C-alpha positions in Angstrom: 72.0 -64.6 110.6 71.4 -60.7 110.3 74.6 -58.3 110.6 73.9 -54.7 110.6 76.1 -51.9 110.5 76.2 -48.0 109.5 75.7 -47.0 105.8 78.4 -46.0 103.4 80.6 -49.3 104.1 84.7 -48.2 103.9 87.8 -49.7 104.2 87.4 -51.2 108.1 83.4 -52.1 107.4 84.4 -53.9 103.8 87.1 -56.2 105.2 85.0 -56.7 108.5 82.0 -58.1 106.3 84.5 -60.5 104.2 85.6 -61.7 107.1 82.4 -62.8 108.3 81.1 -63.8 105.5 84.2 -66.2 105.0 85.4 -67.2 108.5 82.6 -66.4 111.2 79.1 -66.6 109.4 79.3 -67.9 105.7 75.2 -67.3 105.6 75.5 -63.7 106.8 73.4 -61.4 105.5 74.1 -57.7 106.0 71.9 -54.7 106.5 72.9 -50.8 106.9 71.2 -48.1 108.6 72.0 -44.7 110.1 73.1 -44.5 114.0 69.4 -43.4 114.7 67.5 -46.0 113.1 66.0 -49.0 115.2 68.0 -52.3 115.2 66.5 -55.0 114.1 66.1 -57.9 116.6 68.2 -61.0 116.7 70.7 -58.7 114.5 74.4 -58.8 115.5 75.6 -55.0 115.5 78.7 -53.9 114.6 80.4 -50.7 113.9 77.5 -48.8 115.3 77.3 -46.8 118.7 76.2 -49.4 120.9 77.4 -52.1 119.4 79.6 -54.6 121.0 81.4 -55.0 118.0 83.2 -51.6 117.1 86.8 -50.0 116.6 88.7 -49.1 119.7 90.2 -45.4 118.9 93.3 -45.5 118.0 93.8 -49.1 119.1 92.0 -51.3 117.2 89.8 -51.9 113.9 86.5 -53.4 114.0 88.3 -56.5 111.8 90.8 -56.7 114.8 87.9 -56.8 117.4 86.1 -59.3 115.3 89.4 -61.8 115.1 89.7 -61.9 118.6 86.1 -62.4 119.4 85.6 -65.0 117.3 88.8 -66.5 117.6 90.3 -66.1 113.9 93.4 -68.5 113.4 93.8 -68.4 109.8 97.3 -66.8 109.3 96.4 -65.0 105.7 93.1 -63.5 107.3 95.3 -62.2 110.2 97.7 -60.9 107.2 95.1 -58.9 105.8 93.7 -57.7 109.0 97.4 -56.2 109.5 97.0 -54.5 106.2 93.7 -52.9 107.3 95.1 -51.9 110.9 98.1 -50.3 109.4 95.9 -48.0 107.4 93.0 -47.6 109.6 95.2 -47.1 112.9 98.9 -46.9 112.4 98.8 -44.5 109.6 95.5 -42.8 110.5 94.7 -43.0 106.6 97.8 -41.0 106.1 99.0 -42.8 102.3 102.4 -41.5 103.5 102.6 -43.2 107.1 101.6 -46.5 106.1 104.4 -49.2 106.9 103.1 -52.0 104.1 103.3 -51.4 100.7 100.2 -53.8 100.3 98.4 -51.6 102.8 97.5 -48.8 99.8 96.7 -50.9 97.2 94.0 -53.2 98.9 92.7 -50.0 101.4 92.2 -47.7 98.2 90.5 -50.3 96.3 88.3 -51.1 99.4 87.7 -47.2 99.6 86.7 -46.4 95.9 84.3 -48.9 96.0 81.7 -47.1 97.4 82.3 -44.3 94.6 81.5 -47.2 92.0 78.5 -48.9 93.5 75.0 -48.0 93.6 74.2 -49.4 96.9 75.7 -50.4 100.3 75.0 -53.8 99.5 76.7 -53.6 95.9 80.0 -52.2 97.6 80.2 -55.1 100.2 79.6 -57.5 97.2 82.3 -56.3 95.6 84.9 -55.8 98.2 84.1 -60.0 99.0 85.5 -60.4 95.3 88.3 -58.0 95.8 89.2 -59.5 99.1 88.9 -62.9 98.1 91.4 -62.2 95.1 93.8 -60.2 97.3 93.5 -63.3 100.1 94.6 -65.8 97.2 97.2 -64.1 95.8 98.5 -63.7 100.0 98.3 -67.3 100.1 100.1 -68.0 97.2 102.9 -66.2 97.9 103.2 -67.5 101.7 
């Protein structure tokens, strides 16, 4: 399936792409558009102005919304979501306000990927590798 989101993915959208690929749609393809671009036919849209899958200001990340919508039960995927929520919602991206030590590590790496990637697709591909490694470490420690 084609999944469409805004250009320049950061923490929540990188993590959401990982959740989609690993738990919702293993064959997912991603396209990145501006808010004004037309949405391709038959695409699932997330984190765009008219999307049903998007963050709820001050309450939920896109990752949270995907977990609820697709009833993700994997405990480690839920733990990853806890760190994304901590950074994006609870701490409002303020490093001094995060609750969990793991939050800054994973979120800073995801945030930095854009600056070390030539395209949005490359950013997401790198994010998949990073979050896979994070997931594996969390699973081994569980």
